C-alpha positions as CSV (number, residue, x, y, z in Angstrom):
1,M,-16.2,15.4,-17.8
2,L,-15.4,12.0,-16.1
3,G,-12.3,11.9,-13.9
4,I,-10.4,14.2,-11.6
5,Y,-8.1,16.9,-13.0
6,N,-7.0,19.0,-10.0
7,Y,-3.3,19.3,-8.9
8,T,-3.5,16.2,-6.7
9,V,-3.2,13.9,-9.7
10,I,-1.0,16.0,-12.0
11,L,2.3,14.1,-11.1
12,T,0.6,10.8,-11.6
13,Y,-0.5,11.8,-15.1
14,M,3.0,13.1,-15.8
15,G,4.5,9.8,-14.6
16,L,2.3,7.8,-16.9
17,L,3.3,9.9,-19.9
18,S,6.9,9.5,-18.9
19,G,6.4,5.7,-18.9
20,F,4.6,5.8,-22.2
21,A,7.5,7.8,-23.7
22,G,9.9,5.2,-22.3
23,I,8.0,2.4,-24.1
24,L,8.2,4.4,-27.4
25,C,11.9,4.9,-26.9
26,A,12.4,1.2,-26.3
27,F,10.5,0.4,-29.5
28,E,12.9,2.7,-31.4
29,G,16.0,1.1,-29.9
30,N,16.9,4.0,-27.7
31,L,17.2,2.1,-24.4
32,T,19.2,4.8,-22.6
33,A,16.3,7.3,-23.1
34,S,13.8,4.6,-22.1
35,V,15.6,3.9,-18.8
36,L,15.8,7.7,-18.2
37,C,12.0,7.8,-18.7
38,L,11.6,5.0,-16.2
39,M,13.6,7.1,-13.7
40,G,11.5,10.1,-14.5
41,A,8.3,8.1,-13.8
42,G,9.8,7.0,-10.5
43,L,10.6,10.6,-9.5
44,C,6.9,11.6,-10.2
45,D,5.7,8.7,-8.2
46,M,7.9,9.6,-5.3
47,F,6.2,13.0,-4.8
48,D,2.6,12.5,-6.1
49,G,1.3,11.2,-2.8
50,K,3.0,14.1,-0.9
51,V,1.4,16.6,-3.3
52,A,-2.1,14.9,-3.0
53,S,-1.9,15.0,0.8
54,T,-1.6,18.8,0.8
55,K,-5.3,19.1,-0.3
56,K,-7.4,19.1,2.8
57,E,-10.7,17.4,3.1
58,R,-10.5,15.3,0.0
59,S,-13.7,13.5,-0.7
60,R,-13.9,9.7,-0.5
61,S,-14.3,9.5,-4.3
62,E,-11.1,11.6,-4.8
63,K,-9.1,9.3,-2.5
64,R,-10.4,6.2,-4.2
65,F,-9.7,7.6,-7.6
66,G,-6.2,8.5,-6.5
67,I,-5.6,4.9,-5.4
68,Q,-6.9,3.5,-8.7
69,I,-5.2,5.9,-11.0
70,D,-1.8,5.6,-9.2
71,S,-1.9,1.8,-9.5
72,L,-2.9,1.9,-13.2
73,S,0.0,4.3,-13.9
74,D,2.4,2.1,-11.9
75,L,1.4,-1.0,-14.0
76,V,2.4,0.8,-17.2
77,C,5.5,2.6,-15.8
78,F,7.0,-0.1,-13.5
79,G,5.3,-3.2,-14.8
80,V,5.2,-3.0,-18.6
81,L,8.1,-0.6,-19.2
82,P,10.9,-2.6,-17.4
83,A,9.7,-5.8,-19.2
84,I,9.9,-4.1,-22.5
85,I,13.4,-2.7,-21.7
86,V,14.6,-6.2,-20.8
87,Y,13.0,-7.7,-23.8
88,S,14.8,-5.2,-26.0
89,L,18.1,-6.3,-24.7
90,G,17.8,-9.5,-26.7
91,G,18.2,-13.1,-25.6
92,T,16.4,-16.5,-25.8
93,W,12.8,-17.5,-25.2
94,V,13.6,-17.4,-21.5
95,R,13.5,-13.6,-21.8
96,T,9.9,-13.7,-23.1
97,V,8.8,-15.9,-20.2
98,A,10.6,-13.7,-17.6
99,C,8.9,-10.6,-19.1
100,A,5.5,-12.2,-19.0
101,V,5.9,-13.5,-15.4
102,Y,7.1,-10.1,-14.3
103,V,4.2,-8.2,-15.7
104,L,1.7,-10.7,-14.3
105,C,3.3,-10.4,-10.8
106,A,3.2,-6.6,-11.0
107,L,-0.5,-6.7,-11.9
108,I,-1.3,-9.1,-9.0
109,R,0.7,-7.0,-6.6
110,L,-1.0,-3.7,-7.6
111,A,-4.5,-5.2,-7.5
112,W,-3.8,-6.6,-4.0
113,F,-2.4,-3.3,-2.9
114,N,-5.6,-1.5,-4.0
115,V,-7.8,-3.9,-2.1
116,D,-5.6,-3.7,1.0
117,E,-5.3,0.1,0.9
118,E,-9.1,0.7,0.6
119,A,-9.7,-1.6,3.5
120,R,-7.0,0.2,5.5
121,Q,-8.5,3.6,4.9
122,D,-11.8,2.5,6.3
123,F,-10.3,2.6,9.7
124,D,-7.1,4.6,9.3
125,T,-6.9,7.7,7.1
126,G,-3.3,8.4,7.9
127,R,-0.3,7.6,5.7
128,R,0.7,4.0,5.2
129,K,3.8,3.3,7.2
130,V,4.6,-0.3,6.1
131,Y,4.5,-2.2,2.8
132,L,4.1,-6.0,2.5
133,G,6.3,-7.2,-0.2
134,L,8.6,-5.2,-2.5
135,P,6.8,-2.2,-3.9
136,V,6.4,-2.2,-7.7
137,T,7.9,1.3,-7.8
138,S,11.2,-0.1,-6.8
139,A,11.7,-1.0,-10.4
140,A,12.5,2.7,-11.0
141,L,15.7,2.2,-9.0
142,I,16.6,-1.5,-9.7
143,F,16.6,-1.6,-13.5
144,P,18.4,1.7,-14.1
145,L,21.1,0.5,-11.7
146,L,21.3,-2.8,-13.6
147,Y,21.4,-1.0,-17.0
148,F,24.0,1.6,-16.2
149,V,26.2,-0.3,-13.9
150,G,26.0,-3.4,-16.0
151,G,26.9,-1.4,-19.1
152,L,30.0,0.1,-17.4
153,R,31.1,-3.3,-16.2
154,H,30.2,-5.2,-19.4
155,W,27.8,-7.6,-17.7
156,P,25.8,-9.9,-20.0
157,L,22.6,-7.9,-19.7
158,H,20.7,-10.3,-21.9
159,I,21.1,-12.8,-19.1
160,M,21.1,-10.5,-16.1
161,G,18.0,-8.7,-17.3
162,P,15.6,-11.7,-17.3
163,L,17.1,-13.1,-14.1
164,T,16.5,-9.8,-12.3
165,L,13.0,-9.7,-13.6
166,L,12.2,-13.1,-12.1
167,I,13.8,-12.2,-8.7
168,V,12.0,-8.9,-8.5
169,A,8.7,-10.5,-9.6
170,G,9.0,-13.0,-6.7
171,A,9.7,-10.2,-4.3
172,F,6.5,-8.4,-5.4
173,L,4.4,-11.3,-4.0
174,T,6.5,-12.3,-1.0
175,P,4.9,-10.9,2.2
176,F,7.8,-9.4,4.0
177,S,7.6,-6.0,5.7
178,I,9.3,-2.9,4.4
179,R,9.0,0.5,6.2
180,K,7.8,3.2,3.9
181,P,10.4,6.0,3.6
182,S,9.2,9.5,4.6
183,L,10.1,12.6,2.7
184,S,9.1,14.9,5.6
185,V,11.6,16.3,8.0
186,R,10.3,16.1,11.5
187,R,11.4,18.4,14.4
188,K,12.7,16.7,17.5
189,P,9.8,16.7,20.0
190,K,12.2,16.3,22.9
191,L,14.0,19.5,22.0
192,R,10.7,21.4,21.7
193,G,9.5,20.1,25.0
194,Y,12.8,21.1,26.6
195,R,12.6,24.6,25.3
196,R,9.0,24.9,26.6
197,R,10.0,23.7,30.0
198,E,12.9,26.2,30.1
199,R,10.7,29.1,29.2
200,K,8.2,28.0,31.8
201,R,10.9,27.6,34.5
202,K,12.3,31.1,33.7
203,K,8.8,32.6,33.8
204,D,8.1,31.0,37.2
205,G,11.5,32.2,38.5
206,D,10.8,35.8,37.4
207,A,7.4,35.7,39.1
């Protein structure tokens, strides 16, 4: 059977299904559920790389497949889904243009990331530490905030939505540096070194 089906890609597949469910909810007019699905996809994306990294000695094909499948999922979840949510808010023809521009910029951003990531892994197999431009996955935070906060404060979402799409789309392709957040908790190396030195000093003193 074509493809990879081990635990390293399970969260990516779950994220895609969450994004697809969000699209269906938007078509049915349930925007709150659609936004929650967007957040669910973002949660899956937050941890899928961490889960994949726990598998030691992944083959080159597995790594390349992981890059491709992650970006394809991201295009649906954080490219198409936010555009459909904003489109469902209503508005003029400007809304349609903003949605189209947003999806196109998300596509370009993800394709560029794939090329850049494969080139990076040719000489560096460690985790990426810096992004250039706003990551597409940031949509899982930006648009839920816009929807829920805007709803509480009665903002004109049919205007704010397309405007936000255009701003975020521009940020996708703007080459500024963003440090990638880390989910791991690191011990303080200085403290470990201090304890080792103290144990060595006591041992030398006893001798």
